TINU-73055 format. One record per residue (C-alpha): x, y, z. Coordinates in nm, 3 decimals. Example, Ala and Ser with C-alpha at 12.3 -4.5 7.8 and 13.67 -1.06 7.14 Angstrom:
2
r c1 1.230, c2 -0.450, c3 0.780
r c1 1.367, c2 -0.106, c3 0.714
***
This chain:
286
r c1 9.647, c2 8.584, c3 10.795
r c1 9.477, c2 8.768, c3 10.532
r c1 9.679, c2 9.080, c3 10.356
r c1 9.452, c2 9.423, c3 10.228
r c1 9.597, c2 9.774, c3 10.113
r c1 9.454, c2 10.003, c3 9.851
r c1 9.517, c2 10.100, c3 9.529
r c1 9.809, c2 10.348, c3 9.602
r c1 10.028, c2 9.995, c3 9.683
r c1 10.070, c2 10.002, c3 9.327
r c1 10.083, c2 9.625, c3 9.261
r c1 9.890, c2 9.552, c3 8.927
r c1 9.672, c2 9.292, c3 8.961
r c1 9.861, c2 9.050, c3 8.883
r c1 10.145, c2 9.074, c3 9.160
r c1 9.813, c2 9.131, c3 9.401
r c1 9.698, c2 8.792, c3 9.294
r c1 10.049, c2 8.584, c3 9.347
r c1 10.096, c2 8.736, c3 9.685
r c1 9.716, c2 8.683, c3 9.780
r c1 9.677, c2 9.047, c3 9.876
r c1 9.295, c2 9.196, c3 9.831
r c1 9.324, c2 9.597, c3 9.615
r c1 9.057, c2 9.800, c3 9.735
r c1 9.054, c2 10.099, c3 9.403
r c1 9.042, c2 10.495, c3 9.481
r c1 8.819, c2 10.681, c3 9.301
r c1 8.892, c2 10.951, c3 9.033
r c1 8.564, c2 11.136, c3 8.846
r c1 8.676, c2 11.365, c3 8.568
r c1 8.529, c2 11.545, c3 8.249
r c1 8.241, c2 11.478, c3 8.516
r c1 8.283, c2 11.055, c3 8.434
r c1 8.426, c2 10.851, c3 8.772
r c1 8.592, c2 10.560, c3 8.744
r c1 8.745, c2 10.353, c3 9.002
r c1 9.102, c2 10.290, c3 9.010
r c1 9.244, c2 9.947, c3 8.860
r c1 8.892, c2 9.818, c3 8.736
r c1 8.766, c2 10.028, c3 8.498
r c1 9.075, c2 10.326, c3 8.477
r c1 9.481, c2 10.238, c3 8.525
r c1 9.702, c2 10.494, c3 8.533
r c1 9.769, c2 10.549, c3 8.196
r c1 9.440, c2 10.639, c3 8.060
r c1 9.429, c2 10.881, c3 8.274
r c1 9.689, c2 11.069, c3 8.192
r c1 9.588, c2 11.011, c3 7.768
r c1 9.352, c2 11.181, c3 7.884
r c1 9.531, c2 11.472, c3 8.096
r c1 9.727, c2 11.517, c3 7.817
r c1 9.439, c2 11.576, c3 7.552
r c1 9.232, c2 11.764, c3 7.826
r c1 9.504, c2 11.970, c3 7.929
r c1 9.247, c2 12.230, c3 8.130
r c1 9.054, c2 12.004, c3 8.369
r c1 9.146, c2 11.841, c3 8.696
r c1 9.010, c2 11.561, c3 8.850
r c1 8.900, c2 11.493, c3 9.204
r c1 8.970, c2 11.181, c3 9.418
r c1 8.807, c2 11.004, c3 9.664
r c1 8.968, c2 10.727, c3 9.937
r c1 8.740, c2 10.385, c3 10.033
r c1 8.449, c2 10.396, c3 10.169
r c1 8.349, c2 10.263, c3 10.490
r c1 8.131, c2 9.997, c3 10.358
r c1 8.456, c2 9.931, c3 10.084
r c1 8.657, c2 9.833, c3 10.358
r c1 8.341, c2 9.739, c3 10.595
r c1 8.256, c2 9.449, c3 10.317
r c1 8.603, c2 9.297, c3 10.267
r c1 8.687, c2 9.295, c3 10.588
r c1 8.383, c2 9.110, c3 10.635
r c1 8.445, c2 8.864, c3 10.362
r c1 8.748, c2 8.699, c3 10.573
r c1 8.559, c2 8.723, c3 10.887
r c1 8.741, c2 8.409, c3 10.975
r c1 9.062, c2 8.527, c3 10.994
r c1 9.332, c2 8.784, c3 11.083
r c1 9.349, c2 9.127, c3 10.874
r c1 9.613, c2 9.345, c3 10.839
r c1 9.485, c2 9.645, c3 10.626
r c1 9.783, c2 9.863, c3 10.549
r c1 9.691, c2 10.194, c3 10.354
r c1 9.829, c2 10.509, c3 10.231
r c1 10.003, c2 10.778, c3 10.365
r c1 9.714, c2 10.929, c3 10.668
r c1 9.873, c2 11.272, c3 10.540
r c1 9.739, c2 11.225, c3 10.170
r c1 9.434, c2 11.080, c3 10.265
r c1 9.119, c2 10.906, c3 10.411
r c1 9.151, c2 10.572, c3 10.347
r c1 9.351, c2 10.437, c3 10.710
r c1 9.054, c2 10.685, c3 10.825
r c1 8.812, c2 10.451, c3 10.653
r c1 8.970, c2 10.169, c3 10.713
r c1 9.007, c2 10.186, c3 11.118
r c1 8.614, c2 10.310, c3 11.114
r c1 8.519, c2 10.008, c3 10.962
r c1 8.750, c2 9.774, c3 11.167
r c1 8.537, c2 10.000, c3 11.459
r c1 8.191, c2 9.940, c3 11.292
r c1 8.300, c2 9.515, c3 11.284
r c1 8.453, c2 9.533, c3 11.669
r c1 8.648, c2 9.267, c3 11.599
r c1 8.971, c2 9.247, c3 11.791
r c1 9.093, c2 9.045, c3 11.443
r c1 9.136, c2 9.376, c3 11.221
r c1 9.496, c2 9.544, c3 11.286
r c1 9.506, c2 9.866, c3 11.049
r c1 9.846, c2 10.028, c3 10.946
r c1 9.886, c2 10.350, c3 10.828
r c1 10.215, c2 10.332, c3 10.583
r c1 10.297, c2 10.703, c3 10.578
r c1 10.360, c2 10.668, c3 10.206
r c1 10.263, c2 10.601, c3 9.881
r c1 10.351, c2 10.393, c3 9.608
r c1 10.621, c2 10.207, c3 9.571
r c1 10.714, c2 10.172, c3 9.884
r c1 10.391, c2 10.089, c3 10.073
r c1 10.412, c2 9.785, c3 9.754
r c1 10.653, c2 9.651, c3 9.929
r c1 10.514, c2 9.659, c3 10.277
r c1 10.236, c2 9.497, c3 10.128
r c1 10.500, c2 9.260, c3 9.947
r c1 10.725, c2 9.182, c3 10.336
r c1 10.339, c2 9.158, c3 10.500
r c1 10.196, c2 8.912, c3 10.191
r c1 10.517, c2 8.705, c3 10.252
r c1 10.555, c2 8.659, c3 10.611
r c1 10.206, c2 8.568, c3 10.564
r c1 10.206, c2 8.235, c3 10.383
r c1 10.556, c2 8.166, c3 10.602
r c1 10.331, c2 8.132, c3 10.921
r c1 10.453, c2 8.447, c3 11.108
r c1 10.238, c2 8.593, c3 11.383
r c1 10.087, c2 8.919, c3 11.368
r c1 10.354, c2 9.135, c3 11.585
r c1 10.623, c2 8.928, c3 11.333
r c1 10.483, c2 9.092, c3 11.053
r c1 10.422, c2 9.444, c3 11.191
r c1 10.756, c2 9.380, c3 11.352
r c1 10.923, c2 9.347, c3 10.921
r c1 10.653, c2 9.564, c3 10.777
r c1 10.807, c2 9.867, c3 10.998
r c1 11.138, c2 9.775, c3 10.940
r c1 11.050, c2 9.828, c3 10.588
r c1 10.859, c2 10.100, c3 10.586
r c1 11.149, c2 10.279, c3 10.770
r c1 11.449, c2 10.204, c3 10.529
r c1 11.232, c2 10.329, c3 10.237
r c1 11.281, c2 10.673, c3 9.999
r c1 11.021, c2 10.820, c3 9.786
r c1 11.088, c2 11.077, c3 9.565
r c1 10.937, c2 11.237, c3 9.222
r c1 11.011, c2 11.559, c3 9.046
r c1 10.782, c2 11.699, c3 8.814
r c1 10.812, c2 12.006, c3 8.510
r c1 10.462, c2 12.129, c3 8.566
r c1 10.318, c2 12.127, c3 8.936
r c1 9.944, c2 12.253, c3 8.827
r c1 9.813, c2 11.992, c3 8.948
r c1 9.930, c2 11.942, c3 9.302
r c1 9.864, c2 12.311, c3 9.353
r c1 9.509, c2 12.313, c3 9.225
r c1 9.510, c2 11.935, c3 9.477
r c1 9.611, c2 12.161, c3 9.699
r c1 9.798, c2 11.861, c3 9.883
r c1 10.088, c2 12.128, c3 9.863
r c1 9.972, c2 12.420, c3 10.027
r c1 10.180, c2 12.362, c3 10.319
r c1 10.516, c2 12.342, c3 10.123
r c1 10.536, c2 12.758, c3 10.113
r c1 10.856, c2 12.763, c3 9.993
r c1 10.767, c2 12.545, c3 9.671
r c1 10.397, c2 12.776, c3 9.554
r c1 10.663, c2 13.112, c3 9.643
r c1 10.835, c2 13.007, c3 9.348
r c1 10.657, c2 12.786, c3 9.173
r c1 10.726, c2 12.940, c3 8.784
r c1 11.093, c2 12.864, c3 8.830
r c1 11.183, c2 12.569, c3 8.995
r c1 11.156, c2 12.242, c3 8.951
r c1 11.090, c2 12.126, c3 9.336
r c1 11.163, c2 11.738, c3 9.458
r c1 10.943, c2 11.585, c3 9.674
r c1 10.932, c2 11.315, c3 9.933
r c1 10.723, c2 11.190, c3 10.251
r c1 10.748, c2 11.345, c3 10.597
r c1 10.780, c2 11.003, c3 10.829
r c1 10.644, c2 11.274, c3 11.125
r c1 10.314, c2 11.343, c3 10.959
r c1 10.309, c2 11.080, c3 10.656
r c1 10.201, c2 11.475, c3 10.429
r c1 10.481, c2 11.543, c3 10.132
r c1 10.803, c2 11.721, c3 10.182
r c1 10.988, c2 11.948, c3 10.042
r c1 11.326, c2 11.765, c3 9.901
r c1 11.525, c2 12.051, c3 9.785
r c1 11.488, c2 12.247, c3 9.390
r c1 11.684, c2 12.191, c3 9.066
r c1 11.679, c2 12.496, c3 8.751
r c1 11.623, c2 12.209, c3 8.533
r c1 11.496, c2 11.801, c3 8.502
r c1 11.834, c2 11.694, c3 8.435
r c1 11.964, c2 11.869, c3 8.777
r c1 11.666, c2 11.754, c3 8.978
r c1 11.668, c2 11.390, c3 8.933
r c1 12.042, c2 11.433, c3 8.974
r c1 11.951, c2 11.558, c3 9.266
r c1 11.720, c2 11.298, c3 9.379
r c1 11.994, c2 11.025, c3 9.310
r c1 12.246, c2 11.216, c3 9.481
r c1 12.010, c2 11.184, c3 9.782
r c1 11.979, c2 10.790, c3 9.791
r c1 12.319, c2 10.850, c3 9.821
r c1 12.372, c2 11.020, c3 10.045
r c1 12.118, c2 10.806, c3 10.310
r c1 12.224, c2 10.431, c3 10.136
r c1 12.622, c2 10.491, c3 10.036
r c1 12.723, c2 10.211, c3 9.842
r c1 12.482, c2 9.932, c3 9.958
r c1 12.310, c2 9.751, c3 9.728
r c1 11.973, c2 9.882, c3 9.649
r c1 11.660, c2 9.815, c3 9.557
r c1 11.539, c2 10.082, c3 9.284
r c1 11.233, c2 10.128, c3 9.110
r c1 11.163, c2 10.388, c3 8.903
r c1 10.766, c2 10.581, c3 8.788
r c1 10.645, c2 10.884, c3 8.619
r c1 10.324, c2 10.957, c3 8.437
r c1 10.403, c2 11.013, c3 8.135
r c1 10.752, c2 11.108, c3 8.157
r c1 10.901, c2 10.889, c3 7.929
r c1 11.236, c2 11.130, c3 7.943
r c1 11.217, c2 11.244, c3 8.298
r c1 11.294, c2 10.858, c3 8.327
r c1 11.573, c2 10.863, c3 8.146
r c1 11.733, c2 11.172, c3 8.373
r c1 11.648, c2 10.952, c3 8.676
r c1 11.884, c2 10.588, c3 8.435
r c1 12.146, c2 10.847, c3 8.314
r c1 12.209, c2 11.020, c3 8.708
r c1 12.184, c2 10.664, c3 8.818
r c1 12.391, c2 10.499, c3 8.696
r c1 12.760, c2 10.500, c3 8.833
r c1 12.589, c2 10.654, c3 9.104
r c1 12.440, c2 10.418, c3 9.275
r c1 12.410, c2 10.001, c3 9.333
r c1 12.128, c2 9.966, c3 9.217
r c1 11.881, c2 9.703, c3 9.055
r c1 11.592, c2 9.816, c3 8.923
r c1 11.294, c2 9.665, c3 8.925
r c1 11.057, c2 9.698, c3 8.647
r c1 10.973, c2 10.068, c3 8.509
r c1 10.571, c2 10.072, c3 8.690
r c1 10.313, c2 10.380, c3 8.612
r c1 10.287, c2 10.639, c3 8.898
r c1 9.968, c2 10.488, c3 9.079
r c1 9.666, c2 10.699, c3 8.974
r c1 9.600, c2 10.794, c3 9.288
r c1 9.893, c2 10.997, c3 9.334
r c1 9.938, c2 11.088, c3 8.967
r c1 9.564, c2 11.235, c3 8.988
r c1 9.756, c2 11.515, c3 9.163
r c1 10.039, c2 11.527, c3 8.988
r c1 10.040, c2 11.527, c3 8.654
r c1 10.172, c2 11.340, c3 8.340
r c1 10.510, c2 11.550, c3 8.385
r c1 10.542, c2 11.282, c3 8.737
r c1 10.862, c2 11.066, c3 8.759
r c1 11.036, c2 10.967, c3 9.046
r c1 11.144, c2 10.729, c3 9.233
r c1 11.178, c2 10.444, c3 9.499
r c1 11.472, c2 10.330, c3 9.724
r c1 11.596, c2 10.041, c3 9.986
r c1 11.860, c2 9.810, c3 10.063
r c1 11.829, c2 9.517, c3 9.936
r c1 12.028, c2 9.320, c3 10.324
r c1 11.688, c2 9.447, c3 10.464
r c1 11.461, c2 9.224, c3 10.263
r c1 11.704, c2 8.956, c3 10.254
r c1 11.782, c2 8.972, c3 10.639
r c1 11.389, c2 8.944, c3 10.719
r c1 11.333, c2 8.637, c3 10.456
r c1 11.713, c2 8.444, c3 10.594
***
């Protein structure tokens, strides 16, 4: 079983090689120059450019049908499980489905993760570990969906101009109406895979505590797998860590930059977290 994903999974090249996962890049265009995510640009590079050119915006494009078809053809003799960024945020899933239809092979299964970032990465990791253990496709799919159902992802901002410019929150009218005076908290809607307003606060500190309280309300005192992330906002990360202490029973993994395809639309002030009960992973691989 070959596992394929896209760069929204927040997997470093080293981690992807370790897992045996093929990562298909997105493209980002900024100030007339187009880059391949994870190939000739890293998230940190774009955040630096955003800070240097605060009045400019970027555009992203999903992996093309041709890109994915080429990858699938490389593994023609293997079953392929292709897990992608939420269809509510990008056309990557649609491109993957189209590529699979063109090939007219039954060995390609495409999964809409309905999420982004570390949460997507955990789903991909689960699939890769299951594949190495020789699990059936059905068992891997069941495990992937279980991880997705038990994971929460959310981010906050001090400046929403990049996200508003992207058009990806046009459906969240309450945010747009009060954008100048609140710090919104945005998560993923599991029903349609689009951004969802989880709340808003007047300060970043209160937003950080709100995010942590949302996690605690869902998972309680269970031991959690926790990944913090940010654009270029280490103060925001420290606010989250402060909120986590004394509230969550969490094992924090290495801090990561917000994946470029999300960060391109979120801007450098974004910070957030992904969390899931460690027991979910322990039970799957017991």
